[in-house]
C-alpha positions, -999 to +999 in steps of 0.1 A: -426+482+145-389+481+138-396+487+101-419+516+111-398+533+138-363+529+124-346+541+091-344+505+078-367+512+049-352+546+041-317+532+040-328+509+012-345+538-006-381+528+004-411+541+022-438+520+037-476+521+040-484+497+069-518+480+073-527+460+104-548+429+106-559+408+135-551+374+119-546+357+085-581+356+071-588+394+068-552+399+056-557+374+028-589+392+017-570+424+015-543+407-005-569+392-029-584+426-033-551+440-045-546+462-015-512+447-005-478+443-021-462+425+008-478+402+035-466+388+068-486+357+073-487+323+090-481+291+071-517+279+069-531+313+058-503+315+032-514+282+017-550+295+016-538+326-003-518+306-027-547+284-034-570+313-042-546+334-063-517+328-087-505+363-080-486+356-048-452+341-040-434+332-007-402+351-007-387+348+028-391+333+063-408+356+087-406+338+121-412+307+142-441+311+166-457+290+193-491+273+190-508+252+217-538+235+230-549+252+262-575+246+289-589+267+318-565+270+347-588+251+370-597+224+344-592+188+355-579+180+320-542+172+323-531+159+289-542+159+253-554+123+257-579+136+283-597+155+256-615+123+246-652+130+246-646+167+251-651+197+228-621+216+213-625+250+197-602+257+168-599+287+144-603+267+112-577+274+086-551+288+110-517+272+115-528+260+149-556+240+133-531+217+116-508+214+146-537+208+170-550+179+149-514+165+148-513+167+186-546+148+189-534+120+167-501+118+185-521+113+217-539+084+202-572+103+194-591+102+162-601+139+156-632+128+137-645+104+163-631+108+197-640+144+204-661+173+191-642+200+172-659+234+165-648+264+145-642+294+168-622+323+155-593+338+176-611+369+186-642+351+200-618+326+217-600+355+234-632+370+246-644+337+261-611+331+279-608+366+293-645+366+305-640+333+323-608+345+341-595+310+347-629+294+351-647+269+328-655+280+293-690+277+280-695+252+252-659+242+249-634+224+271-602+235+253-590+258+227-562+257+201-544+290+201-512+308+192-490+335+207-494+363+218-528+349+231-512+319+248-487+341+266-514+364+277-536+336+290-507+321+310-496+355+325-531+363+337-539+329+350-567+324+325-554+291+309-527+265+310-509+247+282-516+211+275-491+208+247-473+233+226-456+232+192-443+256+166-456+270+133-440+290+106-446+326+094-436+337+059-432+369+039-452+369+007-452+393-022-476+398-051-462+388-085-474+421-099-452+439-074-423+416-081-427+421-118-431+458-118-407+467-090-380+440-087-354+463-073-378+475-046-388+439-038-352+430-031-346+463-012-376+455+010-361+422+021-328+441+028-348+465+050-365+435+067-331+421+077-320+454+090-352+457+111-348+422+124-313+429+136-325+461+152-352+442+171-328+415+182-304+442+196-331+466+210-359+442+220-371+463+250-374+494+229-392+478+200-415+460+225-423+494+240-432+507+206-455+478+200-472+483+234-478+519+226-492+510+191-516+485+209-529+512+231-513+497+262-534+466+259-504+442+258-478+438+285-442+440+272-433+409+292-457+389+270-437+400+240-405+386+255-422+353+259-436+353+223-402+362+208-382+337+228-389+309+203-375+328+173-338+320+165-331+354+150-335+370+184-299+359+192-285+377+162-254+398+168-249+409+132-267+409+098-250+376+090-268+360+119-302+370+107-317+341+086-347+348+064-342+323+036-368+296+030-349+263+035-359+229+022-371+222+058-394+252+056-407+241+022-415+207+037-435+223+066-454+245+041-462+215+019-475+197+049-497+227+056-509+226+019-516+189+021-535+194+053-556+222+039-566+200+009-574+170+032-597+192+053-614+208+023-600+242+034-587+247-002-603+235-034-571+224-052-536+211-044-509+237-038-473+228-049-452+249-024-419+245-043-434+262-073-447+290-051-414+299-034-392+325-049-359+316-032-336+340-052-349+372-037-331+368-004-298+366-024-308+398-042-314+414-008-279+405+003-265+423-028-285+454-019-271+453+016-236+449+003-238+475-025-251+501+000-227+490+027-257+486+051-250+470+084-274+485+109-305+506+113-311+534+138-342+551+152-356+579+131 
């Protein structure tokens, strides 16, 4: 919303055509169909895209976001270990898939033997949780989910968190875009930093834009909860906004790639280091410096 509603893109000499997706799977299909130049996506869907096409690179860090295992508010289940013998619904291939299985193992459970795991996409999950309004869910005892869904469930009293963790979002670009428009690619990341700083300094306003774009279906208070986990939300200047992909991020992404292969979610191994174009964030800094860009404003 900050990219759309401020002059961040225009300051870097760009215009944007924005396309919205409910989650990573349909976004990846659009990317594979050549309909996108830039993609904002979670770590696990990023791995899926890399495994299916050599035409994509990870160019920046997007955000940290919360993932969790949740149960109905009135559920007697009090811990992840209590899921033994139960049924857990997971959107297969999402970031929360990997993190949820890690949580099960940390609780001493064997995901293949100690409980039943079923593939339920995030939209179906959301419908089930909302319909039950805090009561038991048919066919499943728990869900693995991510924000903003978790924040919504908690606020409305629909679900409680058994255990939460974090996952990583990244910015990806097609190699054809990088090859044909290298200056614009760097300028986009410069705009991205400007928009990030604007959001950090005008969170209430940007949240309001998002609520309006969502047709009023999301409470702004939920967005505050969702954003609280992101380090860039404390930024006071452009220098505080970190979008570089660090070695730690590469390790997380490689873990996601190895998980995808072990679960047969991808057909071949993905080497993350070879799929990260780390130099583009430096080019973005040069764009910001050459244009003396420090802040974005509303249009």
